[in-house]
N, C-alpha and C positions, 0 to 999 in steps of 0.2 A: 213549405212557408204558407201560413194561413191565408195571406193575402192573395196568393195565386189561386188557391181553392175558391176564395170569395169572388174574385174577377171572373173565373169560369162559371160558378154557379149562378152569378147575377149578370152574366154576359155584359161585362163592363170592359170597354174598348178605350185604352189610352190614345191620345192623339198628340203627336208633337209637331208643332208648327212654329211659324215665325219668318222673318225676313231672310232674303237670300244671304248666305255667307255667315249666318249666325252660329252654325254648327248643328244643325238638326240631324243630319245623318249620323254623326258620331254619338251624339246623345241618344237617338233612337236605338243604335246598335248596343250602347252600354246598358240602356234600360231592358232591351230584349234579353240580354245575358242575365240580368238580375231576376227576370220574371220567367225564364225559360219561355220566351216568346219568339215570335217571328214577325218580320216587318212587311207591312204593305205600303208601297210608294204611292204617295198621292202628289203626282207631278205630271202636268200636262204635256211634258216633252220627254222625260225619261221612259215613258212607255214606248217611245219610238226606238227602233233598231238603228244603230249607227250615230245616233246623237249623244255622244259619250262625253267628250271633253266640254263643249258648251253648256251642258246641263249639269256638270259636275256630278255624274252619275256614280254611285257607290262603285268602288273598284271591285275587281274579281276576288281580291282577298277579303275585302269587307263582306261580300256576299257569301263567301265560304264560311266565315265567322258566324254569320246569322243568315238564315234563309230569308230572301227577298222575293216579294211578288210584284206583279204588274211593271216589271221592267223588261224592256226589249220584247214587247208583245206585238206592236204594229210596225208596219212598213211606212216610211216617210211617204206622205201622200194620202195615206188612210185618214178619215175623219173620225174624231171622237167627240162626243158631247158629255156634258155633266151627267145626263140620264144614263148613258151608256157606262161611263165610268163608275157611277153609283151601283149599277148592276154587277159590274165586275168586282167591286170592292165587296159587296154583300155576300157574293158567292165565295170569295176568298176568306171572308171573316168566318163563314160557317165551316169551311174547310179546316181552318186553323183550329177552331174550337174543337172540331170532331178529333183532332190529333192530341187533344187536351193540352194544347199550348195556348199562349195568349197573344191574339192579334194586336199589333201595334201600328197605327197609322203614322207615316212620317211624311211630311212634304209642305210645300209652301203654296199649293194651288187653293187659294181661298174659296173660289167659287165651288171647286169640287168638294171640299171640305164642308162647306155649308150645305151643299145638296145632299151629302152622306149623312150629316148630323141632323139637319132640320127638315129633310124631305124635299120632294118636288111636288109641283102642282100638277093636276091630272092631265093637262094637256102638253106636259114637257116630253116631247119626242123629236125625233129628226126625220125630215123628209129630204132625202139625197137630191130629188129633183129642184125642190125649191132652193136648197143650199147651194146648188151649182149655179142656179139662175141668179142668186144674190151675188155670189163671187164673180160671175161674169159682169153684172152690173158695176161691181167694185172696179174691175179692170178697166171698163169703158170710161166710167165717170169720175173715179178717184174717191179717197176716203172723205174728203171735205163735203162733196155733194151727197154722199151716202149718209153722212153725220147730219147734214141739214134735213134730210128725209126724215131721219129719226126724231129730229126736233119736232117736226110736223105731226109724226105718228104718236110720240110719247115724250113730250118736252120734259117731265118729271124724271125719267129714266135717263134721258140724254144728258141732263145737267149733272147726273152723278158719275159719268164716265168721261174719260179723255178722248179728244178727238182723234188721238193716234191709237186708240184701243180697238183696232179693227175687228179682232174676234168677238168683242162684245156688241159692237155695232152691228155687225153682220147677223149675229145670233138673234138680237132683238128684232131686226127686220124680219128674219126667218120665221120667228114666232108670230109676228104680226101677219105675215103672208099666210101661215098655216091657219091661224085661228081667227083672223079678223078683228083682234082685240089688242089693246096696248099692253105690252109686257107688264107694266107697273100693275094694271088691274088684275092680271093672271097671278102675279107674285103674291098678291094678298089673299088668294084662295087657300083653303086647307090643303095641308101637304101630307102625302104618304110618308111615314115614317118607318125606319128599319127597326127590328125588335131588339135593339141593343141600347145600352146606356154609355155614352160617350163622355170621356173626361179629356177636356182639351187644356193643353198646356202651351202657351205662347212664349217662346224664347225671345229674349230682347237683351241688348247691351247698350252702354253709352254710345251715342252717336259717332264720336270721333273714333272709338275702338272698332265699331262696325264698319266705318268707311275705310279704315285702315286694313281691315281683313278683306273687303271687297277689292281694294287696289291690289293687294297681294295675290288675291285669287285670280284677278284678271291676268296679271303678269305670269302666274303659274300656268294658266290655260294657254296662253300664247306659246310658252316653252314647251308645253306638252304637245303642241301641234294643232291648235284650234284652226289655224288657217288652212292647213293640209286637210283637216276633216271636212271643212266646207268645200274646199277645191275639189275633193274626190266626189262628193254628191254632185257638183255642177258638171264633172267631167262624165259622171254616169248618166247624164240627161235628166236629172232630178231637180233642176233649177226652178221649175214651176211649183214642185212640191215644197221646195225651201221658201219660196215666195209666199206660199199659203201660211207657213208658219209664222213668217214675219217677226220672229221672236229675238229677244235680247241675246246678244252673242253672236248670232248668225246674220241678222241683218246688217250689222256693223262690218263684219267680214265680207258680205257680199258687195257692200258699198266699196271696200277696198279693192276687191277682185275686179269690179267693174271700172276701177281707175277714177273713182270720185273723191278719194282721199289717200293720203300716204299712210304708210304703216304707222308712224307716230300718231297721226290723227286718229286712225282707227282704234288703237289702244286708249288714247284719251277719250274719245267718244264712248268706248265700251265701259270704261271706269265711271264716266259722268253719268251714262245712261243706267248703269247698274245701281248706282247711288240713289238716283232718282226713283228707280223701281223699288228698292227697299223702303224708301221713304213713303211711297204710295202703299205699299204692303201693309206697313205699320198703321197707316191711317184706316186702311180698310179693316184690319183685324180689330182695331179699336171700335170701330162703328158696327161691325157685322157679325163678330163672334163673341160668345160668352164663355170666356175661358180664364184660367189662372195664368197670370204673367209671372214668368220667372226670369229675373235679372241674371244675366251671366256676367260674372265679375272678371276683371283683368287677370289672365293667368289661371282662371279656374278650368279644371279639366272636364271633359265630357262625363267621366265616371262621377265627379263631384256634382255635376249638374243633375245627373240621372238620379242620384241618392236623393237630392231634394225633391225631385219629381216622385220619387217612390214614397218619401215621407208624406207628401200631399195625398198620394193614392191611399196609403194606410189611413190617414186622418178622415178622408172622404168616404171610405167603405165602412169605418167603425161607427 
């Protein structure tokens, strides 16, 4: 196919993103089969070993159909930043191109996608000592006080994020501690870009259909053993590591295991929080990513969606 040759020669990398439960994994696999490609996961949690059900990680069957990268790389408790993720992705893209295949980024981690596509500012690094200090401060004082500190340091950035977004709050304070400058000021500096051309496709569907898919996915996750997955991590003494992640699907189960809610309340909380998360993702994508929006119709198959993405790629490369 001429398109495959053009993508390789021009080092063009398709990116499939969108809100949770919209069908990114299946569309990415379908597109990879059409392009003789391989998938690079861009997910802040699928990179961790053992976080399978709560992250809707591609099944072993799916990973056999198409080669996937950056899944099951880190142990829970290891830290990862956008900068480190970007380096991992860059090396993987180069490896896939060297195999004369097409790398396809698939995932909903907007901050990581933005770092990969638009680059990072010069001072974007991680200092583990400072990171540990900030997280200890979070434990002592709580997220509200830490958020208020961020308001003093960088009110412009603080107003853009939710008070419950602990990872972004702590990262912003880390950046300030390392550089002495407000993150917003640094974000405006010139960024180092990767030597690839990215084509971003943002999947979306009618809100009622997306919410219905989210509710069904949550029910399936519970049936597949999400509670047992979290209980096993706690049993192995990894509760602190789980607390660090503080992510959707796991924090709700931990609340249930701590006796703070019933099973029914846990399920409803998870459905509600996932719907809210999807809404926030869509808002973020609209404001932060310059991509082609692909509306997924009711009953439309992943192959049909992938064909439309393929058509757009053909148009873009001609």
